[in-house]
BAFI-724005 format. One record per residue (C-alpha): residue in one letter; chain; x, y, z. Coordinates in nm, 3 decimals. Example, Ala and Ser with C-alpha at 12.3 -4.5 7.8 and 13.67 -1.06 7.14 Angstrom:
2
{guse:A	kolmar:A	u:1.230	v:-0.450	w:0.780}
{guse:S	kolmar:A	u:1.367	v:-0.106	w:0.714}
***
This chain:
314
{guse:M	kolmar:A	u:16.046	v:5.277	w:7.816}
{guse:E	kolmar:A	u:15.741	v:5.072	w:7.833}
{guse:H	kolmar:A	u:15.538	v:5.436	w:7.891}
{guse:K	kolmar:A	u:15.718	v:5.593	w:7.604}
{guse:K	kolmar:A	u:15.640	v:5.294	w:7.348}
{guse:E	kolmar:A	u:15.275	v:5.311	w:7.461}
{guse:N	kolmar:A	u:15.272	v:5.668	w:7.352}
{guse:T	kolmar:A	u:15.431	v:5.632	w:7.030}
{guse:K	kolmar:A	u:15.184	v:5.385	w:6.948}
{guse:A	kolmar:A	u:14.861	v:5.595	w:7.047}
{guse:T	kolmar:A	u:15.017	v:5.854	w:6.842}
{guse:I	kolmar:A	u:15.037	v:5.624	w:6.553}
{guse:Y	kolmar:A	u:14.665	v:5.524	w:6.546}
{guse:T	kolmar:A	u:14.542	v:5.856	w:6.612}
{guse:I	kolmar:A	u:14.728	v:5.958	w:6.283}
{guse:I	kolmar:A	u:14.601	v:5.683	w:6.093}
{guse:S	kolmar:A	u:14.238	v:5.722	w:6.187}
{guse:V	kolmar:A	u:14.262	v:6.103	w:6.107}
{guse:V	kolmar:A	u:14.373	v:6.012	w:5.765}
{guse:V	kolmar:A	u:14.108	v:5.756	w:5.721}
{guse:M	kolmar:A	u:13.823	v:5.965	w:5.819}
{guse:L	kolmar:A	u:13.971	v:6.247	w:5.562}
{guse:L	kolmar:A	u:13.953	v:6.001	w:5.296}
{guse:L	kolmar:A	u:13.626	v:5.882	w:5.363}
{guse:L	kolmar:A	u:13.493	v:6.249	w:5.343}
{guse:I	kolmar:A	u:13.661	v:6.317	w:5.023}
{guse:F	kolmar:A	u:13.476	v:6.007	w:4.854}
{guse:F	kolmar:A	u:13.147	v:5.997	w:5.012}
{guse:G	kolmar:A	u:13.052	v:6.321	w:5.186}
{guse:F	kolmar:A	u:13.160	v:6.587	w:4.923}
{guse:K	kolmar:A	u:13.031	v:6.384	w:4.642}
{guse:A	kolmar:A	u:12.669	v:6.391	w:4.814}
{guse:I	kolmar:A	u:12.681	v:6.731	w:4.905}
{guse:M	kolmar:A	u:12.784	v:6.870	w:4.522}
{guse:P	kolmar:A	u:12.440	v:6.881	w:4.304}
{guse:D	kolmar:A	u:12.481	v:6.658	w:4.006}
{guse:S	kolmar:A	u:12.248	v:6.898	w:3.756}
{guse:E	kolmar:A	u:12.085	v:7.277	w:3.765}
{guse:E	kolmar:A	u:11.810	v:7.301	w:3.977}
{guse:G	kolmar:A	u:11.480	v:7.523	w:3.890}
{guse:I	kolmar:A	u:11.106	v:7.553	w:3.867}
{guse:L	kolmar:A	u:10.907	v:7.427	w:3.553}
{guse:V	kolmar:A	u:10.728	v:7.678	w:3.371}
{guse:D	kolmar:A	u:10.460	v:7.609	w:3.145}
{guse:F	kolmar:A	u:10.468	v:7.642	w:2.756}
{guse:G	kolmar:A	u:10.321	v:7.903	w:2.587}
{guse:N	kolmar:A	u:10.375	v:8.177	w:2.355}
{guse:S	kolmar:A	u:10.291	v:8.491	w:2.606}
{guse:V	kolmar:A	u:10.307	v:8.624	w:2.928}
{guse:V	kolmar:A	u:9.938	v:8.632	w:2.994}
{guse:G	kolmar:A	u:9.670	v:8.380	w:2.859}
{guse:S	kolmar:A	u:9.324	v:8.285	w:2.999}
{guse:G	kolmar:A	u:9.168	v:7.924	w:3.041}
{guse:P	kolmar:A	u:9.220	v:7.593	w:3.235}
{guse:Q	kolmar:A	u:9.340	v:7.369	w:2.923}
{guse:E	kolmar:A	u:9.658	v:7.373	w:2.692}
{guse:P	kolmar:A	u:9.542	v:7.512	w:2.361}
{guse:A	kolmar:A	u:9.606	v:7.291	w:2.048}
{guse:P	kolmar:A	u:9.939	v:7.400	w:1.827}
{guse:S	kolmar:A	u:9.905	v:7.604	w:1.570}
{guse:V	kolmar:A	u:9.832	v:7.464	w:1.218}
{guse:E	kolmar:A	u:9.869	v:7.746	w:1.036}
{guse:K	kolmar:A	u:10.239	v:7.687	w:0.922}
{guse:P	kolmar:A	u:10.374	v:7.337	w:1.000}
{guse:A	kolmar:A	u:10.700	v:7.341	w:1.106}
{guse:S	kolmar:A	u:10.991	v:7.253	w:0.905}
{guse:K	kolmar:A	u:11.194	v:7.114	w:1.185}
{guse:P	kolmar:A	u:11.050	v:6.995	w:1.533}
{guse:K	kolmar:A	u:11.186	v:7.226	w:1.796}
{guse:S	kolmar:A	u:11.275	v:7.043	w:2.123}
{guse:P	kolmar:A	u:11.103	v:7.210	w:2.411}
{guse:Q	kolmar:A	u:11.322	v:7.468	w:2.571}
{guse:V	kolmar:A	u:11.328	v:7.455	w:2.923}
{guse:S	kolmar:A	u:11.275	v:7.808	w:3.041}
{guse:E	kolmar:A	u:11.516	v:7.947	w:3.256}
{guse:P	kolmar:A	u:11.436	v:7.874	w:3.647}
{guse:V	kolmar:A	u:11.277	v:8.186	w:3.770}
{guse:K	kolmar:A	u:11.494	v:8.293	w:4.092}
{guse:T	kolmar:A	u:11.272	v:8.428	w:4.354}
{guse:Q	kolmar:A	u:11.518	v:8.701	w:4.536}
{guse:P	kolmar:A	u:11.472	v:8.740	w:4.890}
{guse:Q	kolmar:A	u:11.276	v:9.050	w:5.027}
{guse:T	kolmar:A	u:11.502	v:9.310	w:5.092}
{guse:S	kolmar:A	u:11.486	v:9.590	w:5.385}
{guse:E	kolmar:A	u:11.391	v:9.808	w:5.134}
{guse:D	kolmar:A	u:11.136	v:9.662	w:4.990}
{guse:V	kolmar:A	u:11.005	v:9.601	w:5.338}
{guse:K	kolmar:A	u:11.048	v:9.955	w:5.410}
{guse:E	kolmar:A	u:10.853	v:10.039	w:5.048}
{guse:D	kolmar:A	u:10.552	v:9.809	w:5.160}
{guse:V	kolmar:A	u:10.538	v:9.970	w:5.466}
{guse:Q	kolmar:A	u:10.543	v:10.338	w:5.341}
{guse:T	kolmar:A	u:10.223	v:10.244	w:5.116}
{guse:Q	kolmar:A	u:10.035	v:10.228	w:5.452}
{guse:D	kolmar:A	u:10.070	v:10.605	w:5.431}
{guse:F	kolmar:A	u:9.776	v:10.611	w:5.220}
{guse:D	kolmar:A	u:9.566	v:10.443	w:5.477}
{guse:E	kolmar:A	u:9.628	v:10.695	w:5.745}
{guse:A	kolmar:A	u:9.592	v:11.028	w:5.530}
{guse:P	kolmar:A	u:9.237	v:11.110	w:5.629}
{guse:V	kolmar:A	u:9.323	v:11.068	w:6.017}
{guse:I	kolmar:A	u:9.622	v:11.343	w:5.957}
{guse:E	kolmar:A	u:9.378	v:11.529	w:5.753}
{guse:S	kolmar:A	u:9.104	v:11.524	w:6.027}
{guse:G	kolmar:A	u:9.325	v:11.617	w:6.302}
{guse:K	kolmar:A	u:9.485	v:11.901	w:6.086}
{guse:R	kolmar:A	u:9.145	v:12.042	w:6.037}
{guse:K	kolmar:A	u:9.063	v:11.967	w:6.424}
{guse:Q	kolmar:A	u:9.394	v:12.193	w:6.514}
{guse:E	kolmar:A	u:9.270	v:12.455	w:6.299}
{guse:T	kolmar:A	u:8.928	v:12.485	w:6.438}
{guse:E	kolmar:A	u:9.096	v:12.497	w:6.795}
{guse:E	kolmar:A	u:9.313	v:12.777	w:6.673}
{guse:E	kolmar:A	u:8.996	v:12.986	w:6.516}
{guse:L	kolmar:A	u:8.806	v:12.925	w:6.841}
{guse:A	kolmar:A	u:9.108	v:13.046	w:7.057}
{guse:R	kolmar:A	u:9.171	v:13.342	w:6.834}
{guse:K	kolmar:A	u:8.787	v:13.443	w:6.855}
{guse:A	kolmar:A	u:8.803	v:13.395	w:7.231}
{guse:E	kolmar:A	u:9.115	v:13.605	w:7.235}
{guse:E	kolmar:A	u:8.914	v:13.903	w:7.034}
{guse:L	kolmar:A	u:8.608	v:13.846	w:7.277}
{guse:R	kolmar:A	u:8.816	v:13.914	w:7.556}
{guse:K	kolmar:A	u:9.007	v:14.226	w:7.439}
{guse:Q	kolmar:A	u:8.678	v:14.372	w:7.344}
{guse:K	kolmar:A	u:8.554	v:14.336	w:7.716}
{guse:E	kolmar:A	u:8.874	v:14.470	w:7.839}
{guse:A	kolmar:A	u:8.794	v:14.771	w:7.610}
{guse:A	kolmar:A	u:8.435	v:14.812	w:7.679}
{guse:E	kolmar:A	u:8.526	v:14.810	w:8.062}
{guse:A	kolmar:A	u:8.791	v:15.008	w:8.011}
{guse:E	kolmar:A	u:8.566	v:15.303	w:7.832}
{guse:R	kolmar:A	u:8.313	v:15.255	w:8.107}
{guse:L	kolmar:A	u:8.551	v:15.311	w:8.396}
{guse:K	kolmar:A	u:8.672	v:15.610	w:8.191}
{guse:K	kolmar:A	u:8.351	v:15.751	w:8.185}
{guse:A	kolmar:A	u:8.269	v:15.667	w:8.535}
{guse:A	kolmar:A	u:8.576	v:15.899	w:8.638}
{guse:E	kolmar:A	u:8.509	v:16.177	w:8.387}
{guse:E	kolmar:A	u:8.139	v:16.173	w:8.529}
{guse:A	kolmar:A	u:8.288	v:16.152	w:8.916}
{guse:E	kolmar:A	u:8.547	v:16.450	w:8.810}
{guse:R	kolmar:A	u:8.235	v:16.636	w:8.650}
{guse:K	kolmar:A	u:8.047	v:16.630	w:9.019}
{guse:R	kolmar:A	u:8.330	v:16.694	w:9.186}
{guse:L	kolmar:A	u:8.424	v:17.018	w:9.023}
{guse:E	kolmar:A	u:8.039	v:17.105	w:9.008}
{guse:E	kolmar:A	u:8.041	v:17.062	w:9.372}
{guse:I	kolmar:A	u:8.339	v:17.273	w:9.416}
{guse:E	kolmar:A	u:8.202	v:17.515	w:9.254}
{guse:R	kolmar:A	u:7.859	v:17.496	w:9.412}
{guse:K	kolmar:A	u:8.024	v:17.529	w:9.759}
{guse:K	kolmar:A	u:8.231	v:17.792	w:9.635}
{guse:R	kolmar:A	u:7.929	v:18.008	w:9.530}
{guse:E	kolmar:A	u:7.750	v:17.988	w:9.872}
{guse:E	kolmar:A	u:8.077	v:18.048	w:10.040}
{guse:Q	kolmar:A	u:8.101	v:18.406	w:9.812}
{guse:E	kolmar:A	u:7.692	v:18.445	w:9.938}
{guse:R	kolmar:A	u:7.804	v:18.392	w:10.296}
{guse:L	kolmar:A	u:8.075	v:18.615	w:10.280}
{guse:E	kolmar:A	u:7.864	v:18.912	w:10.065}
{guse:Q	kolmar:A	u:7.585	v:18.868	w:10.335}
{guse:E	kolmar:A	u:7.844	v:18.882	w:10.654}
{guse:R	kolmar:A	u:7.959	v:19.207	w:10.475}
{guse:L	kolmar:A	u:7.613	v:19.373	w:10.442}
{guse:E	kolmar:A	u:7.520	v:19.246	w:10.797}
{guse:R	kolmar:A	u:7.859	v:19.405	w:10.918}
{guse:E	kolmar:A	u:7.731	v:19.742	w:10.723}
{guse:R	kolmar:A	u:7.398	v:19.745	w:10.863}
{guse:K	kolmar:A	u:7.541	v:19.711	w:11.196}
{guse:A	kolmar:A	u:7.823	v:19.978	w:11.174}
{guse:A	kolmar:A	u:7.515	v:20.214	w:11.031}
{guse:E	kolmar:A	u:7.302	v:20.168	w:11.313}
{guse:I	kolmar:A	u:7.593	v:20.201	w:11.540}
{guse:R	kolmar:A	u:7.683	v:20.514	w:11.331}
{guse:Q	kolmar:A	u:7.335	v:20.643	w:11.368}
{guse:R	kolmar:A	u:7.297	v:20.579	w:11.744}
{guse:T	kolmar:A	u:7.677	v:20.754	w:11.810}
{guse:Q	kolmar:A	u:7.514	v:21.042	w:11.629}
{guse:N	kolmar:A	u:7.197	v:21.041	w:11.820}
{guse:A	kolmar:A	u:7.349	v:21.013	w:12.130}
{guse:F	kolmar:A	u:7.534	v:21.332	w:12.081}
{guse:G	kolmar:A	u:7.235	v:21.535	w:11.998}
{guse:G	kolmar:A	u:7.172	v:21.434	w:11.641}
{guse:G	kolmar:A	u:6.855	v:21.348	w:11.678}
{guse:A	kolmar:A	u:6.531	v:21.599	w:11.597}
{guse:G	kolmar:A	u:6.262	v:21.723	w:11.791}
{guse:T	kolmar:A	u:6.282	v:22.002	w:12.105}
{guse:N	kolmar:A	u:6.339	v:21.696	w:12.343}
{guse:N	kolmar:A	u:6.674	v:21.609	w:12.175}
{guse:T	kolmar:A	u:6.557	v:21.234	w:12.154}
{guse:S	kolmar:A	u:6.751	v:20.981	w:11.968}
{guse:G	kolmar:A	u:6.627	v:20.866	w:11.612}
{guse:E	kolmar:A	u:6.627	v:20.550	w:11.370}
{guse:G	kolmar:A	u:6.683	v:20.514	w:11.045}
{guse:Q	kolmar:A	u:6.894	v:20.392	w:10.758}
{guse:T	kolmar:A	u:6.987	v:20.721	w:10.559}
{guse:G	kolmar:A	u:7.252	v:20.860	w:10.838}
{guse:D	kolmar:A	u:7.077	v:21.174	w:10.879}
{guse:A	kolmar:A	u:6.950	v:21.262	w:11.215}
{guse:G	kolmar:A	u:6.576	v:21.161	w:11.312}
{guse:N	kolmar:A	u:6.379	v:20.864	w:11.342}
{guse:Q	kolmar:A	u:6.271	v:20.717	w:11.001}
{guse:G	kolmar:A	u:5.973	v:20.569	w:10.883}
{guse:S	kolmar:A	u:5.584	v:20.690	w:10.857}
{guse:P	kolmar:A	u:5.385	v:20.855	w:11.147}
{guse:N	kolmar:A	u:5.093	v:20.591	w:11.090}
{guse:G	kolmar:A	u:5.358	v:20.314	w:11.101}
{guse:A	kolmar:A	u:5.437	v:20.096	w:11.417}
{guse:A	kolmar:A	u:5.744	v:20.077	w:11.614}
{guse:N	kolmar:A	u:6.068	v:19.846	w:11.571}
{guse:T	kolmar:A	u:5.955	v:19.687	w:11.259}
{guse:G	kolmar:A	u:6.258	v:19.750	w:11.051}
{guse:T	kolmar:A	u:6.068	v:19.902	w:10.753}
{guse:Y	kolmar:A	u:6.164	v:20.267	w:10.682}
{guse:S	kolmar:A	u:5.950	v:20.317	w:10.358}
{guse:G	kolmar:A	u:5.584	v:20.319	w:10.266}
{guse:S	kolmar:A	u:5.250	v:20.417	w:10.393}
{guse:G	kolmar:A	u:5.218	v:20.166	w:10.657}
{guse:L	kolmar:A	u:4.833	v:20.134	w:10.586}
{guse:G	kolmar:A	u:4.820	v:19.744	w:10.581}
{guse:N	kolmar:A	u:4.658	v:19.673	w:10.223}
{guse:K	kolmar:A	u:4.639	v:20.039	w:10.180}
{guse:G	kolmar:A	u:5.013	v:20.079	w:10.243}
{guse:S	kolmar:A	u:5.339	v:19.870	w:10.259}
{guse:G	kolmar:A	u:5.727	v:19.909	w:10.305}
{guse:F	kolmar:A	u:6.012	v:19.675	w:10.265}
{guse:S	kolmar:A	u:6.404	v:19.682	w:10.351}
{guse:L	kolmar:A	u:6.647	v:19.597	w:10.051}
{guse:T	kolmar:A	u:6.975	v:19.748	w:10.088}
{guse:G	kolmar:A	u:7.101	v:19.967	w:9.767}
{guse:R	kolmar:A	u:6.773	v:19.846	w:9.581}
{guse:S	kolmar:A	u:6.475	v:20.058	w:9.499}
{guse:L	kolmar:A	u:6.157	v:19.919	w:9.378}
{guse:N	kolmar:A	u:6.048	v:19.929	w:8.985}
{guse:G	kolmar:A	u:5.677	v:20.044	w:9.056}
{guse:S	kolmar:A	u:5.524	v:20.020	w:9.384}
{guse:L	kolmar:A	u:5.471	v:19.682	w:9.594}
{guse:P	kolmar:A	u:5.177	v:19.463	w:9.490}
{guse:Q	kolmar:A	u:4.900	v:19.486	w:9.737}
{guse:P	kolmar:A	u:4.774	v:19.161	w:9.903}
{guse:A	kolmar:A	u:4.405	v:19.062	w:9.834}
{guse:Y	kolmar:A	u:4.247	v:19.126	w:10.184}
{guse:N	kolmar:A	u:3.869	v:19.054	w:10.265}
{guse:I	kolmar:A	u:3.863	v:18.914	w:10.625}
{guse:Q	kolmar:A	u:3.804	v:19.055	w:10.949}
{guse:E	kolmar:A	u:4.126	v:19.057	w:11.054}
{guse:E	kolmar:A	u:4.434	v:19.295	w:11.124}
{guse:G	kolmar:A	u:4.836	v:19.286	w:11.239}
{guse:I	kolmar:A	u:5.127	v:19.318	w:11.078}
{guse:V	kolmar:A	u:5.334	v:19.069	w:10.864}
{guse:V	kolmar:A	u:5.668	v:19.065	w:10.790}
{guse:V	kolmar:A	u:5.802	v:18.853	w:10.469}
{guse:Q	kolmar:A	u:6.156	v:18.763	w:10.430}
{guse:I	kolmar:A	u:6.254	v:18.780	w:10.068}
{guse:E	kolmar:A	u:6.547	v:18.633	w:9.858}
{guse:V	kolmar:A	u:6.626	v:18.895	w:9.537}
{guse:D	kolmar:A	u:6.839	v:18.818	w:9.252}
{guse:R	kolmar:A	u:7.060	v:19.065	w:9.067}
{guse:S	kolmar:A	u:6.830	v:19.170	w:8.804}
{guse:G	kolmar:A	u:6.548	v:19.256	w:9.068}
{guse:R	kolmar:A	u:6.341	v:18.921	w:9.090}
{guse:V	kolmar:A	u:6.185	v:18.796	w:9.426}
{guse:I	kolmar:A	u:6.271	v:18.436	w:9.397}
{guse:S	kolmar:A	u:6.166	v:18.333	w:9.760}
{guse:A	kolmar:A	u:5.938	v:18.495	w:10.015}
{guse:T	kolmar:A	u:5.895	v:18.339	w:10.358}
{guse:P	kolmar:A	u:5.638	v:18.506	w:10.674}
{guse:I	kolmar:A	u:5.869	v:18.550	w:10.990}
{guse:L	kolmar:A	u:5.772	v:18.585	w:11.349}
{guse:K	kolmar:A	u:6.004	v:18.869	w:11.397}
{guse:G	kolmar:A	u:5.836	v:19.200	w:11.328}
{guse:S	kolmar:A	u:5.511	v:19.025	w:11.309}
{guse:T	kolmar:A	u:5.197	v:19.075	w:11.519}
{guse:T	kolmar:A	u:5.001	v:18.799	w:11.391}
{guse:Q	kolmar:A	u:5.005	v:18.434	w:11.300}
{guse:N	kolmar:A	u:4.707	v:18.446	w:11.039}
{guse:S	kolmar:A	u:4.736	v:18.177	w:10.849}
{guse:E	kolmar:A	u:4.565	v:18.356	w:10.553}
{guse:L	kolmar:A	u:4.706	v:18.683	w:10.652}
{guse:W	kolmar:A	u:5.045	v:18.532	w:10.612}
{guse:R	kolmar:A	u:4.937	v:18.338	w:10.248}
{guse:V	kolmar:A	u:4.841	v:18.657	w:10.078}
{guse:A	kolmar:A	u:5.125	v:18.855	w:10.246}
{guse:K	kolmar:A	u:5.358	v:18.569	w:10.074}
{guse:E	kolmar:A	u:5.191	v:18.590	w:9.696}
{guse:A	kolmar:A	u:5.201	v:18.981	w:9.732}
{guse:A	kolmar:A	u:5.559	v:18.985	w:9.802}
{guse:L	kolmar:A	u:5.672	v:18.696	w:9.557}
{guse:K	kolmar:A	u:5.506	v:18.958	w:9.269}
{guse:A	kolmar:A	u:5.757	v:19.259	w:9.391}
{guse:R	kolmar:A	u:5.993	v:19.381	w:9.142}
{guse:F	kolmar:A	u:6.360	v:19.557	w:9.232}
{guse:N	kolmar:A	u:6.566	v:19.758	w:9.023}
{guse:D	kolmar:A	u:6.881	v:19.564	w:8.829}
{guse:N	kolmar:A	u:7.190	v:19.561	w:9.008}
{guse:P	kolmar:A	u:7.499	v:19.338	w:8.834}
{guse:T	kolmar:A	u:7.722	v:19.386	w:9.146}
{guse:A	kolmar:A	u:7.460	v:19.293	w:9.423}
{guse:P	kolmar:A	u:7.492	v:18.904	w:9.586}
{guse:I	kolmar:A	u:7.346	v:18.620	w:9.371}
{guse:K	kolmar:A	u:7.065	v:18.619	w:9.660}
{guse:Q	kolmar:A	u:7.002	v:18.953	w:9.859}
{guse:I	kolmar:A	u:6.803	v:18.927	w:10.161}
{guse:G	kolmar:A	u:6.552	v:19.184	w:10.259}
{guse:T	kolmar:A	u:6.191	v:19.217	w:10.409}
{guse:I	kolmar:A	u:5.840	v:19.320	w:10.287}
{guse:T	kolmar:A	u:5.656	v:19.454	w:10.584}
{guse:Y	kolmar:A	u:5.248	v:19.482	w:10.546}
{guse:H	kolmar:A	u:5.022	v:19.632	w:10.782}
{guse:F	kolmar:A	u:4.680	v:19.488	w:10.789}
{guse:R	kolmar:A	u:4.401	v:19.738	w:10.947}
{guse:L	kolmar:A	u:4.014	v:19.725	w:10.975}
{guse:D	kolmar:A	u:3.845	v:20.018	w:10.806}
***
């Protein structure tokens, strides 16, 4: 019971204390918080929103005021807090200072793009020039290859033609010897002969030398000469060598004749020659180069034959 009474008393005291505190707040706390009058900022008296000078001007005397007017207290200027939009506008005004930097960066980018474009054009020009050079080199190599093929083809044709002529010559010799062996030779002693005409007999000159391979001409050295060139004939006579030394002998000159009959090469050879005197060889070569034969379009490009000169002392 006693414990219950004490709780009841504590509850009553608590309620009384709360009520007293509320009354004190109502009569003293709220009254101190509420303002007695309006608040604001005093503004200097004037008649314009602009002005200049440190002193207050005297009142105007043009028209005396009929009734004194009590000074009106202007409405207090309320400053509004700066919003986020104002801050954003202030920040945006800073773009004016950054514009030159952006413009400079743009020009730099354009310059880099122009340099890259020129570099690309130069690279393409170099590639085109290199491709053209390679093309010309390939064309030149192909031209040389075709020329080499044509040259080898001509050489092969000439070789085959020379082999054919050599076979014909040997066949003629064999045929002539066969005829001579079976009594086709001339003379009372039935001796064999030599020559290229295909008839019986020993072709040549009574004043000539044996085994020279030359079957026409006088056989008298600087007073006569002979040649061997199958299927071709002389235009005129053989040129005579200038012979003015005390030396005699036979010089056989191998010649190359083109289709027009011109001697394009002359070389003294040992086969058939009886002297190796350099002077006789020289004059024989010079004379052989002056010889001219008949034109033959069907002849080999370079037909090989011989011219024999007999040098004899008078």
